[in-house]
Structure formats: C-alpha cells, structure tokens
C-alpha positions as CSV (number, residue, x, y, z in Angstrom):
1,M,99.6,164.7,245.8
2,N,100.6,161.3,245.3
3,A,104.2,160.1,244.9
4,I,104.2,159.7,241.0
5,T,102.6,163.3,240.5
6,S,105.3,164.9,242.7
7,L,107.9,163.2,241.0
8,T,106.6,164.4,237.6
9,L,106.3,167.9,239.0
10,V,109.9,167.9,240.1
11,V,111.1,166.9,236.7
12,L,109.2,169.3,234.9
13,L,110.4,172.0,237.2
14,C,114.1,170.9,236.6
15,M,113.4,170.9,232.8
16,F,112.0,174.6,232.9
17,S,114.9,175.8,235.1
18,S,117.4,174.2,232.7
19,S,115.7,175.6,229.7
20,L,115.7,179.2,231.6
21,W,119.5,178.7,232.5
22,S,120.4,177.6,228.9
23,Q,118.5,180.5,227.5
24,G,120.2,182.9,229.8
25,N,123.6,181.6,229.0
26,N,122.7,181.7,225.1
27,N,121.5,185.3,225.7
28,Q,125.0,186.3,227.1
29,A,126.6,184.4,224.5
30,L,124.7,186.5,221.8
31,I,125.4,189.9,223.8
32,K,129.1,189.1,223.6
33,R,129.0,188.2,219.8
34,L,127.2,191.4,219.0
35,E,130.0,193.1,220.9
36,R,132.6,191.4,219.0
37,F,130.7,191.8,215.7
38,P,128.7,194.9,215.7
39,Q,127.9,194.6,212.0
40,V,126.1,191.5,212.8
41,G,122.8,193.1,214.1
42,T,121.3,193.9,210.8
43,N,118.4,195.6,211.9
44,K,120.4,197.9,214.1
45,D,118.1,197.5,217.4
46,G,121.1,196.8,219.5
47,I,119.9,193.1,220.3
48,L,121.3,190.0,218.3
49,S,118.9,187.4,217.4
50,R,119.8,183.7,217.1
51,K,118.5,184.1,213.5
52,E,120.8,187.3,212.8
53,W,123.7,185.1,214.2
54,Q,122.9,182.1,211.9
55,A,122.5,184.2,209.0
56,F,125.9,185.8,209.6
57,N,127.7,182.5,210.0
58,S,126.4,181.2,207.1
59,Q,127.5,184.3,205.1
60,R,130.7,183.9,206.7
61,R,131.2,180.3,205.6
62,D,130.0,181.0,202.0
63,Q,132.3,184.0,201.6
64,Q,135.3,181.7,203.2
65,D,134.6,178.9,200.7
66,G,134.4,181.4,197.9
67,R,137.6,183.0,198.7
68,Q,139.3,179.7,199.3
69,K,138.1,178.4,195.8
70,S,139.0,181.5,193.8
71,K,142.2,182.3,195.6
72,P,145.3,181.6,193.4
73,A,147.9,179.3,194.8
74,P,151.2,180.9,196.1
75,T,154.2,180.8,193.9
76,H,156.0,179.3,197.0
77,A,154.0,177.8,199.7
78,D,155.2,177.0,203.5
79,V,158.7,178.3,202.9
80,P,160.5,177.9,206.1
81,Y,162.3,180.7,207.9
82,G,163.0,178.8,211.2
83,D,162.9,175.4,212.6
84,H,159.3,175.4,214.2
85,E,156.3,174.0,212.2
86,R,154.7,177.6,212.4
87,Q,157.7,179.4,211.1
88,V,156.8,179.3,207.4
89,F,155.1,181.8,205.0
90,D,153.5,181.8,201.5
91,I,154.5,184.0,198.7
92,W,152.9,185.1,195.5
93,I,155.7,186.7,193.2
94,T,154.2,188.9,190.6
95,S,156.0,188.7,187.0
96,S,157.8,192.1,186.3
97,D,161.0,193.5,184.5
98,E,161.7,195.3,187.4
99,P,161.9,194.4,191.1
100,T,158.5,194.4,192.7
101,P,157.4,196.0,195.9
102,L,156.1,193.5,198.5
103,V,153.3,193.5,200.9
104,I,153.2,191.1,203.9
105,Y,150.1,189.8,205.6
106,I,150.2,188.9,209.3
107,H,147.1,187.3,210.5
108,G,145.4,188.0,213.8
109,G,144.2,185.7,216.6
110,G,145.1,187.3,219.9
111,F,148.5,185.4,219.7
112,R,146.7,182.3,220.4
113,G,145.5,181.3,217.0
114,G,145.1,182.3,213.7
115,N,146.2,181.1,210.0
116,K,148.0,182.8,207.3
117,N,145.4,181.2,204.9
118,T,142.9,184.0,206.1
119,I,144.6,186.4,203.7
120,N,141.6,188.1,201.8
121,N,141.4,187.1,198.3
122,S,140.1,190.6,197.3
123,S,143.1,192.2,198.8
124,L,145.5,189.8,197.3
125,K,144.2,190.5,193.9
126,Q,144.3,194.3,194.2
127,F,147.9,194.0,195.2
128,Q,148.8,191.8,192.3
129,E,147.0,193.8,189.9
130,A,148.9,197.1,191.0
131,G,152.1,195.1,190.4
132,L,152.8,194.1,194.1
133,S,154.2,190.8,195.3
134,V,152.5,189.5,198.3
135,A,153.5,187.3,201.3
136,A,151.3,185.8,204.0
137,I,153.1,184.6,207.3
138,H,152.7,182.0,210.2
139,Y,154.5,182.7,213.5
140,R,154.7,181.0,216.9
141,L,151.7,181.5,219.2
142,S,151.5,182.2,222.9
143,N,151.2,178.3,223.7
144,T,154.7,178.0,222.5
145,G,156.1,181.0,224.4
146,P,155.4,184.6,225.7
147,Y,156.4,187.9,224.0
148,P,158.6,188.6,222.1
149,I,158.4,185.4,220.1
150,F,155.5,186.7,217.9
151,M,157.2,189.9,216.9
152,K,160.7,188.3,216.3
153,D,159.1,185.6,214.1
154,A,157.6,188.4,212.1
155,A,161.0,190.2,211.9
156,R,163.1,186.9,211.2
157,C,160.5,186.2,208.2
158,L,161.0,189.7,206.8
159,Q,164.7,189.2,206.7
160,T,164.4,185.9,205.3
161,I,162.4,187.4,202.3
162,R,164.8,190.3,201.9
163,H,167.8,187.8,201.9
164,R,166.0,186.1,199.0
165,S,164.9,189.4,197.4
166,T,167.1,189.1,194.5
167,E,166.0,185.4,193.6
168,W,162.4,186.4,193.8
169,N,162.9,189.7,191.9
170,I,161.6,191.7,194.9
171,N,162.4,195.4,195.9
172,P,163.9,195.1,199.5
173,E,163.3,198.9,200.0
174,K,159.8,198.7,199.2
175,I,157.9,196.3,201.8
176,A,155.0,197.2,203.8
177,C,153.0,195.1,206.2
178,Y,149.2,194.8,207.1
179,G,147.2,192.6,209.4
180,G,144.1,192.6,211.9
181,S,144.3,192.6,215.6
182,A,147.3,190.6,216.7
183,G,148.7,191.1,213.3
184,A,148.1,194.7,213.3
185,G,150.0,195.0,216.5
186,I,152.9,193.1,215.0
187,S,152.7,195.3,211.9
188,L,152.9,198.4,213.9
189,W,155.7,196.9,216.1
190,L,157.8,196.3,213.1
191,G,157.1,199.8,211.7
192,F,158.3,201.6,214.7
193,H,160.8,199.5,216.5
194,E,164.3,200.1,215.7
195,D,166.1,198.2,213.3
196,L,166.8,194.5,214.3
197,A,169.7,194.1,211.7
198,D,172.8,192.7,213.2
199,P,175.5,193.8,210.5
200,D,178.2,191.7,212.3
201,N,176.4,188.5,212.3
202,N,177.9,185.5,210.7
203,D,174.4,184.6,209.7
204,P,173.4,186.6,206.4
205,I,169.7,186.7,207.1
206,A,170.3,188.4,210.6
207,R,172.2,191.1,208.7
208,Q,169.0,192.0,207.0
209,S,167.0,195.0,208.0
210,T,163.7,194.9,209.6
211,R,162.3,198.3,208.6
212,I,159.2,198.5,206.4
213,V,157.8,201.7,204.4
214,A,154.2,201.6,205.8
215,A,151.8,199.4,207.9
216,A,147.9,199.1,207.5
217,T,145.7,197.7,210.3
218,S,142.1,196.4,211.2
219,N,140.9,196.7,214.9
220,G,144.4,196.9,216.0
221,Q,146.2,197.7,219.1
222,S,148.8,200.7,219.3
223,T,149.6,199.4,222.8
224,Y,149.6,196.1,224.8
225,D,150.5,197.9,228.2
226,L,147.7,197.6,230.3
227,R,148.7,200.8,232.2
228,H,147.8,202.7,228.9
229,Y,144.4,201.0,228.8
230,M,143.6,202.2,232.5
231,E,144.8,205.7,231.5
232,W,143.1,206.2,228.2
233,F,139.8,204.8,229.2
234,G,139.9,206.4,232.8
235,L,139.6,202.8,234.5
236,G,140.5,202.0,237.9
237,D,139.9,198.4,237.3
238,F,138.6,196.4,234.3
239,I,138.2,192.7,232.8
240,I,141.7,191.6,231.5
241,H,141.5,189.8,228.1
242,E,142.4,186.3,228.2
243,A,144.9,186.7,225.7
244,F,147.4,188.9,227.8
245,F,147.9,186.1,230.3
246,P,150.0,183.7,228.0
247,M,151.4,186.6,225.9
248,F,153.1,187.9,229.0
249,K,153.3,184.7,231.0
250,I,151.0,186.2,233.9
251,E,149.7,183.9,236.4
252,K,146.0,184.4,237.0
253,G,145.3,185.9,240.4
254,S,149.0,187.0,240.7
255,N,149.8,190.8,241.5
256,F,151.7,191.0,238.4
257,W,151.6,195.0,238.7
258,S,154.8,194.9,240.7
259,D,156.5,192.4,238.4
260,K,159.4,194.4,236.6
261,R,159.7,191.6,233.9
262,I,156.0,191.9,233.1
263,L,155.7,195.5,232.9
264,D,158.8,196.0,230.8
265,D,157.5,193.3,228.3
266,M,154.1,195.3,228.1
267,E,156.0,198.4,227.4
268,D,158.4,196.9,224.9
269,S,155.7,195.1,223.0
270,S,153.9,198.4,222.7
271,A,154.2,200.1,219.2
272,I,153.6,203.6,220.5
273,T,156.4,203.4,222.8
274,H,158.8,202.9,220.1
275,L,157.5,205.8,217.9
276,T,160.1,208.3,216.7
277,K,160.2,211.0,214.0
278,D,161.7,208.8,211.3
279,D,158.8,206.3,211.3
280,I,156.4,205.1,208.8
281,P,152.8,206.2,207.6
282,V,150.0,204.2,209.0
283,Y,146.5,203.4,208.0
284,M,144.0,202.0,210.8
285,T,140.5,200.9,210.4
286,Y,138.1,200.0,212.9
287,E,134.6,198.3,212.7
288,R,133.2,199.6,215.9
289,G,132.5,203.2,216.7
290,N,133.6,205.0,219.8
291,V,131.5,203.4,222.2
292,P,131.8,204.0,226.1
293,V,133.9,201.7,228.3
294,D,133.8,201.0,231.9
295,G,135.1,198.3,234.2
296,K,132.8,195.8,233.3
297,T,133.0,196.2,229.5
298,N,133.8,193.0,227.7
299,P,137.7,193.0,227.1
300,G,136.8,192.1,223.4
301,V,135.5,195.6,223.2
302,W,138.4,197.7,224.5
303,V,141.2,195.5,223.0
304,H,139.8,196.5,219.5
305,H,138.6,200.0,220.4
306,V,139.2,203.0,218.0
307,L,140.4,205.0,220.9
308,L,143.7,202.9,220.4
309,G,144.1,204.3,216.7
310,L,143.1,207.9,218.0
311,K,145.8,207.8,220.5
312,L,148.4,206.8,218.1
313,Q,147.2,209.4,215.6
314,E,147.4,212.1,218.2
315,A,151.2,211.0,219.0
316,M,152.2,210.6,215.5
317,E,150.5,214.0,214.1
318,K,152.5,215.7,217.0
319,I,155.7,214.8,215.4
320,G,154.6,215.4,211.8
321,L,153.9,211.8,211.0
322,E,150.9,210.6,208.9
323,C,148.3,208.6,210.5
324,T,144.9,207.8,209.0
325,V,142.2,206.4,211.3
326,V,138.7,205.1,209.8
327,S,135.7,204.1,212.0
328,P,131.9,204.6,212.0
329,E,132.6,208.3,213.1
330,H,135.6,209.1,211.1
331,E,135.4,209.1,207.4
332,E,138.5,208.9,205.1
333,T,138.5,209.9,201.4
334,K,142.0,210.4,200.5
335,Y,142.8,206.6,199.9
336,G,139.5,205.1,200.1
337,S,140.7,201.8,201.4
338,M,143.5,200.0,203.2
339,E,144.8,198.4,199.8
340,S,144.9,201.7,198.0
341,F,146.8,203.4,200.9
342,L,149.6,200.4,200.7
343,I,149.7,200.5,197.0
344,S,150.2,204.4,197.1
345,K,153.0,204.0,199.6
346,L,154.8,201.0,197.8
347,I,154.7,202.6,194.2
348,D,154.0,206.2,194.4
349,W,150.5,205.9,193.2
350,I,147.8,208.6,193.4
351,P,144.5,207.0,194.3
352,G,142.3,207.4,191.1
353,M,145.2,207.4,188.9
354,D,145.8,204.3,186.6
355,K,147.8,201.7,188.7
356,T,150.3,201.4,186.0
357,Q,151.3,205.0,186.4
358,S,153.5,206.5,189.1
359,N,153.4,210.1,190.6
360,P,155.1,212.5,188.4
C-alpha cells in the first residue's frame, strides 16, 4: 500500500468515526428530547426520529407565530414593580361595572430563563371572556441571585397590583396564580407561604397581602428539597438538575448536604413545607405518565414527575384541602381544564354553566 492510499484510508476512517460519533450524540439528544417532550413521538414506538422532532419544532413555531399575531396587546405593558429590568409585568384589564377578579401567569424556565410573553393566547381569551383581568410577570433569574429572589419578586409584583387595584378596577380579594415548571413552583409557594404583608411598613406596597385564592400548575414542583426527591423516588443517588446549582448557590462537586444554609433554603423554597389547613385549592397537570425513575434517569424527567403532584395531593387531602392531579393515568372530569378550574374559584362558577352566571 503506497503512502497516498494509506493517507486516503486514514481520512476515510476519521470521517466514518466522526460520523458515528456525531450520530451517537444526535441519538442521545433525541432520547433526551423525547424524555422532555413525550408527546413528540407521534407513532408511540418509544423512539424519537429526526423527522418527528423536526415536525414538532415546525408545529411549535407555527403555533407560537399564530399566538403572537393574534394575542391582544396588554392594557399596560412592562409596568415596573422594582428597579431591575426584569421586575416588570403586563396586565390586561377587562372592562366591567364591578371590580374584576385577576389571574396572574408566572412563566417557567428553571429559574434560569423564560418570558412573560409565553402566556398562552387561548388561556388569556378564556379568562377575559369569563370576565377576569389577567397579568403576566417577569422576575429576576438565578444568574442575578439565588433563592428567594424569584419568589419574593412574584410576591412584590402581586403586592404592587393589589396596591393599584382601585385604579385598575380589580378585586384584591379574588386573585389566583398559575404557571408551568418554575412558574408552577412560584404559584404554589405564594399559595402556601404565610402572608408576607408588613402592616407597619412605611411602604404602602409592602403592607399589601401576598395571599391568593387558588393556584394551577403544569409539570410543577411541590418541592425543591432534594431530600424529598431521594425519599419519594427511593433513590440513594441521582443526577441533580442543572437548575439547582444556581438556584441555591451550590458549588459543583461540593458536599452541600452538610451546608445548613443550602438545606434550609431547599426546605423554605418548597411549597409543601408551608402547607397548612387554611391554604388554597390546587389544580395540577402533568404531560408524562408515572414513569419509573432510577439514579440514572434524566433529571428533566424526575423534576417534572407526576409523583410531585401526587405527594402534594396526598398531603392536602389529609387536612381536607382540594388538590386535583391530571396526567395520562389520572383523568379529571369535574373542571375539564386548568382554565375552568381557575375561573370557578374566582367567580364562583360551575363548569357547564354560562360564565355570566354565578353559583346560586
């Protein structure tokens, strides 16, 4: 074999190896995408093809474009509730002779990203048609600082809206929150945490209540305490989700299990630890079924697992509180949707009744 032939063979082998390596990486990426978006695998064979993923992405782009084009402009956009650029909210005020209830959308994104503009246009229209006003909020992310700034921002935004409720014709006693993932966790935290109102504060906004009347969640976390995950899933060890490190200011590779500050923050950030008998009704939806989890499971699976809702449901029902969990294995017929649940809690409306009517 001459030198030129040998060189050609080496080049071909390198190209082939590179192709296999790339294909392997692509396959791993597709597996992770299927774990995160189980609805993507349209033929239900448990394998996500590139064609299925491309079709899903194209559909998402079309839907997003459609939502943005048809979404009504907020009555007031980017209203500040603090000095940081992300401490702003949008509000859609529904015209009414009487003060309107309000529902607040809190976006997800692992406390590392997300946008108030992701509010679903269909949900927005349903709330408006039912006579509700709607707000969508931004909050500071974990690249700005760790817990509790996300929850405290949402609380401050809620207090700001309550402070301006007369100006905007909003009923301050009828406010609910909803969101997905991180937005779900914040909504539950507001629902269960003790009132942060400071009645003696010179700041009139700080004197406002942070309590709400209901919360609805999508793929949400009832806890951010990693000890709960280990106990509930029966794990001795597992892959920690990347969002937890900046959320609690954890150094990678550190033995944080003995750090009291971190453990205390994990406990305090978890809605389930604040649960008391005077808390609110909750409606939780999960896209994925009750899939098995082990120490090697992708963290995107266990951090959005239906077990997090079922554990909260168990705890709430023990003290006589309403908690609805909807998933592929858990069908719900009383409300039919997250929107109907929130509407029913804000205007005393029975699903199936004309939304202009109230309960007798």
